[in-house]
C-alpha positions as CSV (number, residue, x, y, z in Angstrom):
1,M,-6.8,-17.3,-10.6
2,S,-9.5,-19.9,-10.1
3,I,-13.2,-20.1,-11.0
4,V,-16.2,-20.9,-9.3
5,T,-19.6,-21.0,-10.1
6,Y,-22.2,-18.9,-8.3
7,S,-23.7,-22.2,-6.7
8,D,-20.5,-23.1,-5.5
9,A,-19.5,-20.1,-4.1
10,R,-22.9,-20.3,-2.3
11,K,-22.0,-23.6,-0.8
12,N,-18.1,-22.5,0.2
13,F,-18.1,-19.3,0.8
14,K,-15.7,-19.0,4.1
15,Q,-13.4,-21.4,2.4
16,I,-13.6,-19.2,-0.4
17,L,-13.0,-16.4,1.0
18,D,-10.1,-18.0,3.0
19,Q,-8.2,-19.0,-0.2
20,V,-8.6,-15.5,-1.5
21,H,-6.7,-14.2,1.7
22,D,-4.5,-16.9,2.1
23,D,-3.4,-17.4,-1.6
24,K,-3.5,-13.6,-2.7
25,E,-5.2,-14.6,-5.4
26,A,-8.6,-13.5,-7.0
27,V,-11.5,-16.1,-7.6
28,I,-13.7,-15.5,-10.2
29,I,-17.2,-16.3,-9.8
30,S,-18.8,-17.4,-12.7
31,R,-22.9,-16.5,-13.5
32,K,-25.3,-17.2,-16.1
33,N,-25.0,-14.7,-19.5
34,N,-21.4,-13.8,-18.3
35,E,-22.3,-11.5,-15.5
36,N,-19.1,-12.7,-13.7
37,A,-17.7,-11.1,-10.7
38,V,-14.3,-11.2,-9.0
39,L,-13.3,-11.5,-5.3
40,L,-10.4,-10.2,-3.9
41,S,-8.6,-9.7,-0.5
42,E,-9.0,-6.1,0.9
43,E,-5.1,-6.1,0.9
44,E,-5.1,-7.2,-2.9
45,Y,-8.1,-4.4,-3.4
46,N,-5.8,-2.1,-1.5
47,R,-2.6,-2.4,-4.0
48,L,-4.7,-2.6,-7.1
49,M,-6.4,1.0,-6.2
50,E,-3.0,2.1,-5.1
51,T,-1.2,1.1,-8.2
52,I,-4.3,2.5,-10.4
53,Y,-3.8,6.1,-8.7
54,L,0.2,6.1,-9.2
55,M,-0.3,5.6,-12.6
56,R,-3.0,8.0,-13.1
57,S,-0.4,10.7,-13.4
58,P,1.4,10.3,-17.2
59,Q,4.8,11.3,-15.7
60,N,4.8,9.6,-12.5
61,S,3.6,6.4,-14.5
62,V,6.9,7.2,-17.3
63,R,9.2,7.7,-13.8
64,L,7.9,4.4,-12.4
65,L,8.2,2.4,-15.4
66,E,11.7,3.7,-15.7
67,S,12.7,3.0,-12.3
68,I,11.0,-1.0,-12.6
69,E,13.0,-1.1,-16.0
70,Q,16.4,0.2,-14.0
71,L,15.8,-2.5,-11.2
72,E,15.4,-5.1,-13.7
73,Q,18.7,-4.1,-15.7
74,K,20.5,-4.0,-12.3
75,K,21.0,-0.3,-13.6
76,L,21.1,0.6,-9.7
77,T,22.8,3.4,-7.8
78,E,23.7,3.0,-3.7
79,R,23.2,6.0,-1.5
80,T,23.3,6.7,1.7
81,L,20.9,8.8,3.9
82,I,21.6,12.0,5.2
83,D,21.7,12.8,9.1
84,E,19.6,15.8,9.7
């Protein structure tokens, strides 16, 4: 994640927008008095909102975290699709 000043962000706005979009990484825009802002691509913003939505439910959160742990430990079960 990179940090740019408000002045630099204004001067190089298109370049920063391209960077945020292409690199899929947020940019912090620093301002006086620590009134900073974060610039995200729409795709990254939507991913973040989806994650927040999915993790809002405690049960869903536990299931997702358990699934991630199983994946990391390679405890996978292969299944076939059912033809209907």
